[in-house]
N, CA and C atoms as an extended XYZ file, in Angstrom:
402
Properties=species:S:1:pos:R:3:atomname:S:1:resname:S:1:resid:I:1 pbc="F F F"
N        81.615      101.897       72.774 N   MET     1
C        81.688      100.464       72.932 CA  MET     1
C        83.152      100.040       72.943 C   MET     1
N        83.441       98.988       73.712 N   VAL     2
C        84.767       98.387       73.723 CA  VAL     2
C        84.602       96.936       73.290 C   VAL     2
N        85.514       96.496       72.424 N   THR     3
C        85.474       95.121       71.931 CA  THR     3
C        86.692       94.380       72.450 C   THR     3
N        86.449       93.217       73.051 N   LEU     4
C        87.512       92.343       73.543 CA  LEU     4
C        87.625       91.141       72.629 C   LEU     4
N        88.837       90.711       72.334 N   THR     5
C        88.967       89.432       71.651 CA  THR     5
C        88.615       88.350       72.667 C   THR     5
N        88.191       87.204       72.206 N   ARG     6
C        87.857       86.102       73.113 CA  ARG     6
C        89.083       85.729       73.947 C   ARG     6
N        90.270       85.761       73.340 N   GLY     7
C        91.490       85.426       74.068 CA  GLY     7
C        91.751       86.372       75.223 C   GLY     7
N        91.580       87.676       75.003 N   VAL     8
C        91.774       88.662       76.078 CA  VAL     8
C        90.742       88.444       77.169 C   VAL     8
N        89.494       88.220       76.780 N   ARG     9
C        88.442       87.968       77.772 CA  ARG     9
C        88.818       86.774       78.640 C   ARG     9
N        89.251       85.689       78.006 N   ASP    10
C        89.599       84.474       78.747 CA  ASP    10
C        90.816       84.697       79.648 C   ASP    10
N        91.793       85.455       79.179 N   GLN    11
C        92.984       85.749       79.997 CA  GLN    11
C        92.613       86.577       81.225 C   GLN    11
N        91.734       87.551       81.060 N   MET    12
C        91.309       88.365       82.196 CA  MET    12
C        90.614       87.513       83.248 C   MET    12
N        89.695       86.668       82.804 N   VAL    13
C        88.949       85.820       83.737 CA  VAL    13
C        89.890       84.843       84.430 C   VAL    13
N        90.793       84.232       83.676 N   GLU    14
C        91.759       83.309       84.266 CA  GLU    14
C        92.639       84.020       85.301 C   GLU    14
N        93.109       85.211       84.962 N   HIS    15
C        93.936       85.974       85.888 CA  HIS    15
C        93.145       86.319       87.154 C   HIS    15
N        91.911       86.787       86.985 N   ALA    16
C        91.076       87.139       88.138 CA  ALA    16
C        90.880       85.926       89.051 C   ALA    16
N        90.603       84.789       88.465 N   ARG    17
C        90.410       83.572       89.274 CA  ARG    17
C        91.700       83.158       89.962 C   ARG    17
N        92.836       83.337       89.310 N   SER    18
C        94.110       82.913       89.896 CA  SER    18
C        94.510       83.764       91.100 C   SER    18
N        93.937       84.954       91.215 N   GLN    19
C        94.292       85.855       92.304 CA  GLN    19
C        93.335       85.768       93.498 C   GLN    19
N        92.294       84.947       93.382 N   LEU    20
C        91.339       84.807       94.487 CA  LEU    20
C        92.049       84.416       95.764 C   LEU    20
N        91.657       84.916       96.909 N   PRO    21
C        90.459       85.726       97.159 CA  PRO    21
C        90.674       87.222       96.935 C   PRO    21
N        91.853       87.605       96.446 N   ASN    22
C        92.185       89.017       96.259 CA  ASN    22
C        91.676       89.550       94.924 C   ASN    22
N        91.661       90.869       94.814 N   GLU    23
C        91.341       91.508       93.546 CA  GLU    23
C        92.558       91.417       92.628 C   GLU    23
N        92.301       91.196       91.363 N   ALA    24
C        93.337       91.170       90.335 CA  ALA    24
C        93.278       92.488       89.574 C   ALA    24
N        94.371       92.820       88.870 N   CYS    25
C        94.372       94.052       88.090 CA  CYS    25
C        95.344       93.927       86.921 C   CYS    25
N        95.181       94.822       85.962 N   GLY    26
C        96.060       94.831       84.812 CA  GLY    26
C        95.647       95.904       83.824 C   GLY    26
N        96.318       95.938       82.689 N   LEU    27
C        96.042       96.922       81.656 CA  LEU    27
C        95.683       96.213       80.356 C   LEU    27
N        94.867       96.875       79.560 N   LEU    28
C        94.416       96.339       78.281 CA  LEU    28
C        94.843       97.276       77.171 C   LEU    28
N        95.487       96.722       76.170 N   GLY    29
C        95.986       97.524       75.066 CA  GLY    29
C        95.250       97.251       73.775 C   GLY    29
N        95.322       98.191       72.864 N   GLY    30
C        94.691       98.024       71.556 CA  GLY    30
C        94.599       99.356       70.848 C   GLY    30
N        93.606       99.448       69.963 N   ARG    31
C        93.401      100.683       69.208 CA  ARG    31
C        91.922      100.854       68.910 C   ARG    31
N        91.508      102.111       68.906 N   ASP    32
C        90.147      102.470       68.489 CA  ASP    32
C        89.064      101.654       69.194 C   ASP    32
N        89.218      101.428       70.483 N   GLY    33
C        88.187      100.730       71.249 CA  GLY    33
C        88.198       99.227       71.134 C   GLY    33
N        89.178       98.671       70.419 N   THR    34
C        89.298       97.211       70.320 CA  THR    34
C        90.515       96.778       71.129 C   THR    34
N        90.272       95.928       72.119 N   VAL    35
C        91.332       95.431       72.986 CA  VAL    35
C        91.926       94.177       72.360 C   VAL    35
N        93.236       94.208       72.134 N   THR    36
C        93.914       93.069       71.506 CA  THR    36
C        95.022       92.487       72.376 C   THR    36
N        95.343       93.163       73.501 N   SER    37
C        96.398       92.619       74.357 CA  SER    37
C        96.049       92.793       75.831 C   SER    37
N        96.381       91.771       76.598 N   PHE    38
C        96.133       91.743       78.038 CA  PHE    38
C        97.463       91.743       78.762 C   PHE    38
N        97.590       92.605       79.757 N   HIS    39
C        98.833       92.743       80.510 CA  HIS    39
C        98.526       92.697       82.009 C   HIS    39
N        98.682       91.523       82.627 N   PRO    40
C        98.430       91.436       84.067 CA  PRO    40
C        99.447       92.271       84.834 C   PRO    40
N        99.030       92.772       85.965 N   ALA    41
C        99.907       93.553       86.836 CA  ALA    41
C        99.761       93.041       88.263 C   ALA    41
N       100.724       93.405       89.072 N   ARG    42
C       100.647       93.040       90.485 CA  ARG    42
C        99.766       94.039       91.220 C   ARG    42
N        98.937       93.503       92.099 N   ASN    43
C        98.118       94.326       92.983 CA  ASN    43
C        98.932       94.552       94.250 C   ASN    43
N        99.416       95.772       94.435 N   VAL    44
C       100.288       96.071       95.571 CA  VAL    44
C        99.559       96.810       96.697 C   VAL    44
N        98.231       96.787       96.676 N   ASN    45
C        97.475       97.447       97.730 CA  ASN    45
C        97.701       96.726       99.056 C   ASN    45
N        97.713       97.490      100.149 N   ASP    46
C        97.880       96.904      101.480 CA  ASP    46
C        96.726       95.980      101.850 C   ASP    46
N        95.570       96.156      101.210 N   ASP    47
C        94.395       95.320      101.459 CA  ASP    47
C        93.883       94.764      100.127 C   ASP    47
N        94.628       93.851       99.481 N   PRO    48
C        94.240       93.362       98.158 CA  PRO    48
C        92.938       92.566       98.157 C   PRO    48
N        92.475       92.173       99.335 N   PHE    49
C        91.208       91.458       99.464 CA  PHE    49
C        90.033       92.369       99.106 C   PHE    49
N        90.191       93.673       99.360 N   MET    50
C        89.096       94.627       99.159 CA  MET    50
C        89.401       95.735       98.153 C   MET    50
N        90.685       95.883       97.750 N   ARG    51
C        91.062       97.011       96.897 CA  ARG    51
C        92.188       96.586       95.949 C   ARG    51
N        92.406       97.424       94.959 N   TYR    52
C        93.537       97.157       94.073 CA  TYR    52
C        94.335       98.425       93.846 C   TYR    52
N        95.614       98.236       93.643 N   THR    53
C        96.521       99.289       93.200 CA  THR    53
C        97.475       98.638       92.212 C   THR    53
N        97.460       99.098       90.978 N   VAL    54
C        98.389       98.575       89.979 CA  VAL    54
C        99.798       98.973       90.395 C   VAL    54
N       100.692       97.999       90.462 N   ASP    55
C       102.085       98.284       90.808 CA  ASP    55
C       102.618       99.352       89.848 C   ASP    55
N       103.153      100.467       90.371 N   PRO    56
C       103.635      101.546       89.496 CA  PRO    56
C       104.721      101.105       88.517 C   PRO    56
N       105.596      100.200       88.941 N   LEU    57
C       106.635       99.705       88.023 CA  LEU    57
C       106.021       98.861       86.911 C   LEU    57
N       105.013       98.051       87.253 N   ASP    58
C       104.302       97.287       86.228 CA  ASP    58
C       103.617       98.230       85.249 C   ASP    58
N       102.991       99.278       85.783 N   TYR    59
C       102.294      100.245       84.928 CA  TYR    59
C       103.261      100.841       83.904 C   TYR    59
N       104.419      101.268       84.364 N   LEU    60
C       105.414      101.858       83.452 CA  LEU    60
C       105.932      100.835       82.447 C   LEU    60
N       106.219       99.618       82.914 N   ARG    61
C       106.704       98.550       82.030 CA  ARG    61
C       105.675       98.240       80.950 C   ARG    61
N       104.409       98.140       81.367 N   ILE    62
C       103.340       97.815       80.413 CA  ILE    62
C       103.130       98.971       79.443 C   ILE    62
N       103.146      100.191       79.942 N   GLN    63
C       102.978      101.345       79.056 CA  GLN    63
C       104.094      101.382       78.003 C   GLN    63
N       105.324      101.070       78.400 N   ASP    64
C       106.428      100.991       77.434 CA  ASP    64
C       106.173       99.907       76.403 C   ASP    64
N       105.685       98.747       76.851 N   ALA    65
C       105.388       97.640       75.925 CA  ALA    65
C       104.284       98.037       74.944 C   ALA    65
N       103.269       98.736       75.430 N   LEU    66
C       102.199       99.202       74.546 CA  LEU    66
C       102.745      100.177       73.511 C   LEU    66
N       103.581      101.111       73.957 N   ASP    67
C       104.189      102.077       73.031 CA  ASP    67
C       105.021      101.358       71.972 C   ASP    67
N       105.831      100.389       72.410 N   ASP    68
C       106.677       99.634       71.473 CA  ASP    68
C       105.842       98.866       70.450 C   ASP    68
N       104.659       98.402       70.866 N   ALA    69
C       103.787       97.631       69.976 CA  ALA    69
C       102.873       98.521       69.141 C   ALA    69
N       102.941       99.832       69.366 N   GLY    70
C       102.072      100.744       68.620 CA  GLY    70
C       100.626      100.683       69.083 C   GLY    70
N       100.425      100.274       70.330 N   GLU    71
C        99.078      100.182       70.884 CA  GLU    71
C        98.835      101.321       71.865 C   GLU    71
N        97.566      101.574       72.121 N   ASP    72
C        97.156      102.552       73.118 CA  ASP    72
C        96.717      101.829       74.378 C   ASP    72
N        96.748      102.532       75.498 N   LEU    73
C        96.127      102.024       76.714 CA  LEU    73
C        94.630      102.234       76.552 C   LEU    73
N        93.893      101.146       76.364 N   VAL    74
C        92.451      101.234       76.155 CA  VAL    74
C        91.714      101.192       77.485 C   VAL    74
N        92.195      100.347       78.418 N   ALA    75
C        91.469      100.192       79.683 CA  ALA    75
C        92.386       99.692       80.788 C   ALA    75
N        91.980       99.999       82.001 N   ILE    76
C        92.561       99.411       83.204 CA  ILE    76
C        91.524       98.412       83.700 C   ILE    76
N        91.967       97.226       84.023 N   TYR    77
C        91.021       96.211       84.458 CA  TYR    77
C        91.306       95.811       85.896 C   TYR    77
N        90.241       95.445       86.598 N   HIS    78
C        90.395       94.807       87.898 CA  HIS    78
C        89.190       93.916       88.148 C   HIS    78
N        89.303       93.088       89.167 N   SER    79
C        88.227       92.153       89.456 CA  SER    79
C        87.501       92.534       90.737 C   SER    79
N        86.262       92.128       90.786 N   HIS    80
C        85.449       92.177       92.001 CA  HIS    80
C        85.116       90.718       92.326 C   HIS    80
N        85.889       90.084       93.192 N   PRO    81
C        85.681       88.663       93.472 CA  PRO    81
C        84.327       88.323       94.083 C   PRO    81
N        83.737       89.252       94.828 N   ARG    82
C        82.529       88.930       95.566 CA  ARG    82
C        81.346       89.853       95.285 C   ARG    82
N        81.513       90.825       94.401 N   THR    83
C        80.447       91.807       94.174 CA  THR    83
C        80.213       92.043       92.688 C   THR    83
N        79.162       92.814       92.416 N   HIS    84
C        78.795       93.167       91.044 CA  HIS    84
C        79.923       93.956       90.361 C   HIS    84
N        79.967       93.946       89.034 N   PRO    85
C        80.978       94.711       88.294 CA  PRO    85
C        80.582       96.177       88.115 C   PRO    85
N        80.337       96.833       89.247 N   VAL    86
C        79.933       98.238       89.265 CA  VAL    86
C        80.981       99.007       90.063 C   VAL    86
N        81.435      100.157       89.574 N   PRO    87
C        82.488      100.895       90.271 CA  PRO    87
C        82.086      101.302       91.690 C   PRO    87
N        83.012      101.128       92.596 N   SER    88
C        82.811      101.545       93.982 CA  SER    88
C        83.381      102.953       94.163 C   SER    88
N        83.158      103.532       95.328 N   LYS    89
C        83.761      104.836       95.629 CA  LYS    89
C        85.288      104.721       95.611 C   LYS    89
N        85.799      103.580       96.057 N   THR    90
C        87.246      103.349       96.017 CA  THR    90
C        87.738      103.336       94.580 C   THR    90
N        87.001      102.679       93.682 N   ASP    91
C        87.374      102.671       92.266 CA  ASP    91
C        87.425      104.095       91.718 C   ASP    91
N        86.432      104.906       92.068 N   GLN    92
C        86.415      106.303       91.609 CA  GLN    92
C        87.654      107.052       92.105 C   GLN    92
N        88.035      106.793       93.347 N   ALA    93
C        89.178      107.499       93.935 CA  ALA    93
C        90.486      107.140       93.239 C   ALA    93
N        90.544      105.994       92.561 N   LEU    94
C        91.770      105.542       91.917 CA  LEU    94
C        91.935      106.045       90.482 C   LEU    94
N        90.975      106.801       89.979 N   VAL    95
C        91.037      107.272       88.591 CA  VAL    95
C        92.289      108.111       88.361 C   VAL    95
N        92.549      109.074       89.233 N   GLY    96
C        93.748      109.898       89.118 CA  GLY    96
C        93.897      110.523       87.750 C   GLY    96
N        95.035      110.297       87.119 N   LEU    97
C        95.319      110.870       85.804 CA  LEU    97
C        94.734      110.053       84.661 C   LEU    97
N        93.992      109.005       84.973 N   ASN    98
C        93.471      108.109       83.942 CA  ASN    98
C        92.055      108.457       83.503 C   ASN    98
N        91.641      109.704       83.642 N   THR    99
C        90.327      110.075       83.123 CA  THR    99
C        90.355      109.882       81.611 C   THR    99
N        89.275      109.378       81.076 N   GLY   100
C        89.212      109.097       79.645 CA  GLY   100
C        89.570      107.664       79.306 C   GLY   100
N        90.236      106.973       80.227 N   VAL   101
C        90.563      105.560       80.020 CA  VAL   101
C        89.394      104.740       80.557 C   VAL   101
N        89.048      103.692       79.869 N   LEU   102
C        87.983      102.817       80.357 CA  LEU   102
C        88.462      102.026       81.568 C   LEU   102
N        87.533      101.713       82.440 N   PHE   103
C        87.789      100.826       83.566 CA  PHE   103
C        86.902       99.606       83.373 C   PHE   103
N        87.545       98.449       83.181 N   VAL   104
C        86.829       97.193       82.969 CA  VAL   104
C        86.847       96.424       84.277 C   VAL   104
N        85.671       95.961       84.687 N   ILE   105
C        85.552       95.204       85.930 CA  ILE   105
C        85.047       93.804       85.608 C   ILE   105
N        85.778       92.803       86.105 N   VAL   106
C        85.387       91.403       85.963 CA  VAL   106
C        84.824       90.958       87.307 C   VAL   106
N        83.552       90.589       87.323 N   SER   107
C        82.932       90.100       88.551 CA  SER   107
C        82.959       88.575       88.561 C   SER   107
N        83.414       88.030       89.685 N   LEU   108
C        83.403       86.584       89.890 CA  LEU   108
C        82.357       86.197       90.933 C   LEU   108
N        81.389       87.085       91.132 N   GLU   109
C        80.360       86.879       92.147 CA  GLU   109
C        79.570       85.593       91.879 C   GLU   109
N        79.320       85.298       90.620 N   HIS   110
C        78.567       84.103       90.227 CA  HIS   110
C        79.486       83.163       89.453 C   HIS   110
N        79.007       81.970       89.172 N   GLU   111
C        79.831       80.994       88.460 CA  GLU   111
C        80.267       81.521       87.091 C   GLU   111
N        79.345       82.160       86.382 N   GLU   112
C        79.673       82.752       85.079 CA  GLU   112
C        80.169       84.175       85.301 C   GLU   112
N        81.409       84.485       84.936 N   PRO   113
C        81.934       85.843       85.133 CA  PRO   113
C        81.125       86.871       84.352 C   PRO   113
N        81.031       88.052       84.909 N   GLU   114
C        80.352       89.157       84.242 CA  GLU   114
C        81.362       90.283       84.051 C   GLU   114
N        81.413       90.836       82.844 N   ILE   115
C        82.366       91.895       82.522 CA  ILE   115
C        81.600       93.132       82.077 C   ILE   115
N        81.915       94.258       82.741 N   ARG   116
C        81.317       95.532       82.362 CA  ARG   116
C        82.415       96.587       82.299 C   ARG   116
N        82.172       97.634       81.520 N   ALA   117
C        83.171       98.694       81.323 CA  ALA   117
C        82.553      100.047       81.646 C   ALA   117
N        83.391      100.924       82.203 N   TRP   118
C        82.922      102.218       82.681 CA  TRP   118
C        83.912      103.324       82.341 C   TRP   118
N        83.389      104.506       82.098 N   ARG   119
C        84.195      105.728       82.052 CA  ARG   119
C        83.914      106.450       83.362 C   ARG   119
N        84.959      106.641       84.128 N   LEU   120
C        84.834      107.257       85.447 CA  LEU   120
C        85.432      108.652       85.421 C   LEU   120
N        84.852      109.553       86.217 N   ASP   121
C        85.376      110.914       86.270 CA  ASP   121
C        86.153      111.207       87.548 C   ASP   121
N        86.261      110.216       88.437 N   GLY   122
C        86.987      110.420       89.686 CA  GLY   122
C        86.132      111.029       90.772 C   GLY   122
N        84.906      111.347       90.462 N   ASN   123
C        83.971      111.885       91.453 CA  ASN   123
C        82.890      110.833       91.688 C   ASN   123
N        81.711      111.078       91.160 N   GLU   124
C        80.658      110.082       91.336 CA  GLU   124
C        80.054      109.644       90.021 C   GLU   124
N        80.514      110.211       88.925 N   ARG   125
C        79.914      109.877       87.637 CA  ARG   125
C        80.586      108.635       87.057 C   ARG   125
N        79.754      107.692       86.616 N   ALA   126
C        80.225      106.471       85.967 CA  ALA   126
C        79.315      106.205       84.770 C   ALA   126
N        79.857      106.367       83.576 N   ASP   127
C        79.101      106.114       82.353 CA  ASP   127
C        79.466      104.749       81.824 C   ASP   127
N        78.464      103.883       81.706 N   GLU   128
C        78.747      102.524       81.247 CA  GLU   128
C        78.924      102.488       79.732 C   GLU   128
N        79.885      101.676       79.311 N   GLU   129
C        80.152      101.426       77.892 CA  GLU   129
C        79.774       99.973       77.603 C   GLU   129
N        79.257       99.726       76.438 N   GLN   130
C        78.945       98.356       76.024 CA  GLN   130
C        80.226       97.558       75.864 C   GLN   130
N        80.178       96.276       76.201 N   VAL   131
C        81.316       95.363       76.022 CA  VAL   131
C        80.897       94.290       75.038 C   VAL   131
N        81.672       94.126       73.990 N   ALA   132
C        81.440       93.071       73.020 CA  ALA   132
C        82.656       92.143       73.020 C   ALA   132
N        82.397       90.852       72.785 N   VAL   133
C        83.486       89.873       72.669 CA  VAL   133
C        83.455       89.335       71.247 C   VAL   133
N        84.568       89.473       70.538 N   ALA   134
C        84.629       89.046       69.136 CA  ALA   134
C        85.522       87.840       68.994 C   ALA   134
């Protein structure tokens, strides 16, 4: 299970909405499955309407900030502006060296955002993790 503070949940949703019609992305920091910090990143994909790529410089900057704060990288987040919060084949292809890190997807398909979390293996396996908001 992953636990989000209400503030982090609200920041993710606000960020996702601010990037419409494109996908938003960022990193989530914390410890022991509890997310306590939200770090938006730039989506530098050539087709941000349909895909996301976390800017590599943002990734390094955020990872340094997490290290300085004594936090772990708990999850990588991105939005699905028009579809369910279920990993796509493209999402699986982006796992790379981040196996073991949760992937949180914020869906803006409906008026009320839906947030789900997944452990991806980079192939076709996606194990869903429960998401709690505290």
